C-alpha positions in Angstrom: -3.4 21.9 -7.0 -1.8 18.1 -6.6 -3.9 15.3 -8.3 -6.6 13.3 -6.7 -5.6 9.4 -6.5 -7.6 6.9 -8.7 -9.7 4.9 -6.8 -7.2 1.5 -7.7 -4.7 3.7 -6.2 -6.4 5.2 -3.1 -7.5 1.2 -2.6 -4.3 0.2 -3.6 -2.4 2.4 -0.5 -5.3 1.4 1.9 -3.8 -2.7 1.8 -0.4 -1.1 2.0 -0.9 0.6 5.5 -2.8 -2.6 7.1 -0.6 -4.4 6.3 1.6 -2.1 8.0 -0.9 -1.3 10.9 -1.6 -4.4 11.6 2.1 -5.6 12.5 2.0 -2.4 14.9 -1.3 -3.2 16.9 -1.9 -6.7 15.9 -4.8 -7.2 13.1 -7.3 -7.7 15.3 -6.8 -4.8 16.9 -6.6 -2.7 14.1 -9.6 -0.3 13.7 -10.7 1.7 10.1 -10.4 4.4 12.6 -6.6 4.2 12.7 -6.2 3.3 9.1 -7.9 5.9 7.9 -6.2 8.5 10.5 -2.7 6.3 8.9 -3.9 7.8 5.4 -5.6 11.6 6.1 -9.0 10.4 4.6 -12.3 9.2 6.7 -13.7 6.3 7.7 -17.0 6.9 4.7 -13.9 7.0 2.6 -12.4 3.5 2.6 -16.0 2.2 2.4 -16.1 3.9 -0.6 -14.0 1.9 -1.5 -14.5 -1.9 0.7 -18.2 -1.4 1.6 -17.2 -3.8 4.6 -14.5 -4.4 6.9 -14.0 -7.9 5.6 -13.9 -6.7 2.1 -10.2 -4.5 3.2 -8.9 -7.8 4.8 -9.9 -10.1 1.5 -8.0 -6.8 -0.7 -4.9 -7.5 2.0 -5.1 -11.1 1.7 -4.8 -11.2 -1.6 -2.7 -8.3 -2.3 -0.3 -11.2 -0.3 -1.0 -14.5 -2.4 0.4 -12.1 -5.4 3.5 -11.7 -4.0 3.6 -15.2 -3.4 2.4 -16.2 -6.6 5.2 -13.7 -7.9 8.2 -15.7 -6.0 6.4 -19.2 -6.4 6.2 -18.4 -10.8 10.0 -17.1 -10.6 11.4 -19.6 -8.5 9.4 -23.0 -10.7 11.1 -21.8 -13.7 15.1 -21.0 -12.4 17.2 -23.5 -14.0 18.5 -25.4 -11.4 18.3 -28.4 -8.9 14.8 -29.7 -8.0 16.6 -29.7 -4.0 17.1 -25.4 -4.5 14.0 -24.7 -6.5 13.2 -26.1 -2.7 15.2 -24.2 -1.2 14.8 -21.1 -2.2 11.2 -21.9 -2.9 11.2 -21.4 1.4 14.2 -18.9 2.1 12.1 -16.8 -0.2 9.4 -16.8 2.0 11.3 -16.2 5.0 12.5 -13.5 3.0 8.7 -11.6 2.3 7.6 -12.3 6.2 10.9 -10.4 7.5 10.4 -7.3 4.8 6.8 -7.4 5.9 6.1 -9.1 9.6 1.7 -8.9 9.2 1.8 -11.4 7.5 1.9 -14.5 10.2 0.0 -12.3 12.5 -2.9 -12.4 9.3 -2.7 -16.0 8.5 -2.8 -17.1 12.3 -5.3 -15.1 13.4 -8.4 -16.9 14.4 -10.7 -13.6 14.9 -10.1 -13.2 11.3 -10.7 -16.4 10.4 -13.7 -16.0 12.4 -15.4 -13.2 11.0 -14.6 -13.8 7.6 -15.5 -17.3 6.4 -14.3 -16.0 3.0 -10.3 -14.9 3.6 -10.3 -18.1 5.8 -10.5 -20.1 2.3 -8.4 -17.5 0.5 -5.1 -18.3 2.9 -6.1 -21.8 3.3 -5.7 -21.9 -0.8 -2.8 -20.0 -0.2 -1.0 -22.7 1.7 -2.2 -25.6 -0.3 -0.7 -23.9 -3.1 2.2 -23.7 -1.7 2.5 -26.6 -0.5 2.2 -28.7 -3.3 4.5 -26.5 -5.0 7.4 -27.9 -2.4 5.9 -31.0 -2.9 6.8 -31.3 -6.7 9.5 -29.9 -5.8 10.3 -33.1 -3.5 9.3 -35.5 -6.2 11.4 -33.8 -9.1 14.2 -34.5 -6.5 13.0 -37.4 -5.8 13.2 -38.1 -10.4 16.2 -37.2 -10.4 17.5 -39.1 -7.0 18.5 -36.1 -5.2 16.1 -37.5 -2.6 15.7 -41.3 -1.5 12.2 -42.6 -3.3 11.4 -44.1 -0.4 10.4 -40.5 1.2 6.4 -39.5 0.6 6.6 -36.3 -1.1 3.2 -35.0 0.7 4.5 -35.7 4.1 7.4 -34.2 4.3 6.0 -31.1 1.9 4.3 -31.3 5.1 7.0 -31.0 7.3 8.1 -28.3 5.3 5.4 -26.2 6.1 5.4 -27.1 9.5 9.5 -26.7 10.4 8.4 -22.7 8.6 5.6 -22.1 10.6 6.7 -22.9 14.2 9.8 -21.1 12.5 8.4 -18.0 11.7 5.7 -18.2 15.3 9.5 -18.6 17.2 10.7 -15.7 15.3 7.4 -13.6 16.4 7.5 -14.3 20.1 11.0 -13.8 20.5 10.0 -9.7 19.0 12.0 -10.7 15.6 15.4 -11.2 18.5 17.3 -13.3 15.2 18.1 -13.4 12.1 15.2 -15.7 10.5 16.2 -16.2 7.3 19.5 -17.8 8.3 17.8 -19.5 11.0 15.8 -20.8 9.0 18.5 -21.9 6.2 19.9 -24.0 9.0 16.9 -25.6 10.2 16.2 -26.7 6.7 19.9 -28.0 6.3 19.1 -29.7 9.0 15.5 -31.1 7.3 16.8 -31.7 3.4 19.4 -34.1 5.0 16.8 -37.0 6.0 15.4 -36.7 2.2 18.4 -37.0 0.8 20.2 -39.6 -1.1 23.3 -40.8 0.5 25.0 -39.8 -2.7 23.6 -36.4 -2.3 24.1 -35.8 1.4 26.9 -33.8 2.9 29.6 -35.1 4.8 29.9 -35.3 8.5 32.0 -32.7 9.7 34.3 -33.3 12.0 33.3 -31.4 15.3 36.6 -32.2 16.9 38.5 -31.5 14.2 40.9 -28.8 14.0 39.6 -27.1 10.9 36.0 -27.9 11.9 34.5 -24.4 11.5 32.9 -23.5 15.3 29.1 -23.5 14.7 26.7 -20.7 16.1 25.4 -20.9 19.2 21.4 -21.8 18.9 21.3 -18.4 21.4 22.2 -16.1 18.7 20.2 -17.8 16.7 16.8 -18.0 18.6 17.1 -21.3 19.7 17.3 -22.3 23.5 20.9 -21.3 25.2 
């Protein structure tokens, strides 16, 4: 006779299944009945672990937050330049979203946020920590003269986050029709060139030179053709 799952194991399973199904049908349309069917339990079993549906979504947000924080901590501990930390912070987020596509749908869900104020506050807290970390890397880069001293670090971090959010939205609307991480790396390079000091800014490539590599087309990368 197979061993029954512990309460913590069952809760973790319910959270993971919710994340997977939220990507398929959308978080606003996902029912506890569908979650119960996917796990192979009754709806009553779900409510034993999560008395309200809002509690389940808060557990999902906590799971996302733990994953984010784990990746952010690894980036903080890297022995690389501040610019490299910023790049790895952003590209790490994009890789996580690519592997868990339900994340942007949950972050942008107006219905979930209206119905669950605690969930909204948890997600807003994650965004604030992400912004704070990006701004910190930019300030560190200013001290090491990687980034221009006249750039406002907080504003620059908001520009980086806005670029990521716009890219993720475009990726979702295009039905994931381009490489999210590759396009993110390209756009981040464009953005960071505006932050860099002249000494750290890469030399421009002559687009008509015989040795210049052919640039990827925007249609290939999900941009306008």
